[in-house]
Every structure is written in structure tokens, then in C-alpha cells.
C-alpha positions in Angstrom: 38.0 -6.5 -8.9 37.9 -10.1 -9.5 39.3 -11.2 -6.3 36.3 -9.0 -4.9 33.8 -10.8 -7.1 34.8 -14.2 -6.5 35.5 -13.5 -2.4 31.8 -12.4 -1.6 29.8 -14.8 0.5 26.2 -14.2 1.6 26.2 -13.1 5.3 23.2 -14.4 7.3 24.8 -13.5 10.9 25.2 -10.2 12.0 27.2 -8.2 14.9 26.1 -5.1 16.3 27.5 -1.7 14.5 26.0 1.0 12.5 26.1 1.4 8.9 26.9 4.9 7.7 24.4 7.2 5.9 27.7 7.9 3.5 27.6 4.0 3.2 24.2 3.6 2.2 24.6 6.4 -0.4 27.5 4.9 -2.1 26.0 1.5 -2.3 22.9 3.1 -3.6 24.9 5.0 -6.1 26.3 1.6 -7.2 23.0 0.2 -7.2 21.9 2.8 -9.9 24.9 2.1 -11.7 24.0 -1.2 -12.8 23.3 -2.6 -16.2 19.3 -1.6 -17.3 17.2 -3.3 -19.8 16.8 -0.5 -22.7 18.3 1.9 -20.0 14.9 2.0 -18.5 16.3 2.2 -14.8 12.9 0.6 -13.6 14.2 0.4 -9.9 13.1 2.2 -6.8 15.0 1.5 -3.2 13.5 2.0 -0.1 16.1 1.9 2.9 14.8 0.2 6.0 16.3 0.5 9.6 15.3 0.8 13.1 11.4 0.5 13.5 11.0 0.1 9.7 13.3 -2.5 9.3 11.7 -4.4 12.7 8.5 -4.1 11.0 9.4 -5.2 7.7 11.2 -8.5 9.4 7.9 -9.4 11.1 6.4 -9.8 7.4 9.3 -10.9 5.5 10.1 -13.6 7.6 12.8 -15.1 5.4 15.3 -12.6 6.4 18.0 -13.0 8.7 17.8 -10.4 11.7 20.6 -8.3 13.3 21.6 -6.0 10.6 21.8 -2.4 11.0 20.1 -1.5 7.9 18.5 -3.0 4.6 17.8 -2.0 1.4 14.3 -3.1 -0.3 14.8 -3.1 -4.3 11.6 -2.6 -6.4 10.4 -2.7 -9.9 8.6 0.0 -11.5 6.2 -1.9 -13.8 5.2 1.9 -15.2 8.8 2.3 -16.6 9.5 -1.1 -17.7 8.5 -2.8 -21.3 7.2 -6.3 -20.3 8.9 -7.6 -17.1 12.1 -5.8 -17.9 12.4 -4.7 -14.1 13.1 -8.1 -13.3 16.6 -7.7 -14.9 17.2 -3.9 -13.8 16.3 -5.3 -10.2 18.6 -8.1 -10.1 21.5 -6.1 -11.5 20.8 -3.5 -9.0 20.6 -6.2 -6.5 23.9 -8.0 -7.4 25.8 -4.4 -7.3 24.6 -3.8 -3.8 26.2 -6.9 -2.7 29.2 -6.3 -4.2 29.4 -2.6 -3.0 28.5 -4.0 0.4 31.3 -6.4 0.3 33.8 -3.9 -1.0 32.9 -1.9 2.3 34.0 -4.7 4.2 30.1 -5.3 5.2 27.9 -8.4 4.9 24.6 -9.1 3.4 22.9 -11.8 1.7 20.2 -11.5 -1.3 16.8 -12.5 0.1 13.5 -12.2 -2.1 10.1 -11.1 -1.2 7.8 -13.8 -1.8 4.3 -13.3 -3.7 2.3 -13.9 -0.8 4.4 -11.4 1.2 4.3 -8.4 -1.6 0.8 -7.1 -0.8 1.5 -6.7 3.0 5.2 -5.2 2.3 3.7 -2.7 -0.1 1.0 -2.0 2.5 3.5 -1.5 5.4 5.9 0.8 3.0 3.2 2.6 1.4 4.3 1.5 -2.0 2.3 2.8 -4.9 0.4 -0.1 -7.2 3.2 0.1 -10.0 6.1 -0.7 -7.8 6.7 -4.2 -6.7 9.0 -5.2 -3.9 11.5 -7.4 -5.5 14.6 -8.1 -3.5 15.8 -7.2 0.1 19.5 -7.1 1.3 20.0 -6.9 5.0 23.1 -5.0 5.7 25.6 -5.2 8.8 29.0 -6.1 10.0 29.4 -10.0 9.9 29.2 -11.8 12.8 32.1 -14.0 11.6 34.9 -13.8 9.1 34.1 -15.1 5.6 36.0 -17.9 4.1 36.7 -17.9 0.3 36.4 -21.4 -1.6 36.1 -21.5 -5.6 33.0 -22.5 -7.0 34.1 -22.9 -10.5 32.9 -25.8 -12.1 34.5 -26.6 -15.2 31.6 -29.3 -15.8 29.2 -26.4 -16.3 31.1 -24.7 -19.1 30.4 -25.5 -22.6 31.9 -24.1 -25.6 30.3 -23.6 -28.7 27.4 -25.8 -28.3 26.1 -28.1 -25.6 
């Protein structure tokens, strides 16, 4: 498990190849097993592929192209005290990235910038209480990912700063 955590890298270039419905289902199951603030599970997921993915990419231009599918993680403000959905969606997004990597696929965490949220919500018919939070394109990496540790002892402080 530790090697999986340490070897995951962001993938921004994809080669052709399908991502199965079974893979998506298992990735979503991992997402929904993420920790959740006060167990509110204030998340929803929109799976995009084909035309819906193409239309999304026209709006959310910071997302790499070429992925077979993508998952939009959304926060449910009606199910969340304060802004706890932010923690829920962050943990779910991390689990998506790890599940994708465990399957030998690639992804990258992208955001839905505030100035794009309204257009994304309209495109995907999101209810008013659902906020687009993050997007993870999913596909087959175009190149092998290299692993180099990012551990930095200088960022660790014991007992106090």
C-alpha cells in the first residue's frame, strides 16, 4: 500500500484505450469509501465520456485532453454543515486518484475554477445545491511514470515548529 501511495503521479497525456464500466464502478466505490466529515458523505459524482466529456472540456479548459473518461466530483451543500463538503470531496478525489493508479490507469486532479462553475453546472444540469469541485480525467498513460521520492525532512516538525 505504501508503494502505491508513493508511486502515484499526475498523468496529463493519455494514449487511446477504453476504461471499462467495471473499472469506473470500482473507482467510484473507492471514492465513496473515503473519510467524510461527520459521515455526511456530501458528494456526488458525474461520470463523463464521449460527447459529454468533449463538451465539458470546452468549458473546463485547464483539463488535459485524450482521456477515455472522467469523473466530476461535486459537493452537496444541502448535506453539509458549513463547508465540510470540501473535506469530503477532497478525500474522495484522492481515493479516485489512488484507485485509478492501482488499476494501472492514469489521472490528474484538476479543479473547476469558480468562474467556470456556473457554465459546468448548466451544461450538466446540476441542482443549485450541488457545486462542481474537482475533475479527474481517466485514461491510459501515454508514457511510463517515474518515481522519485518527495519526502523532505525540512518540512517535518516534531512537538512544535
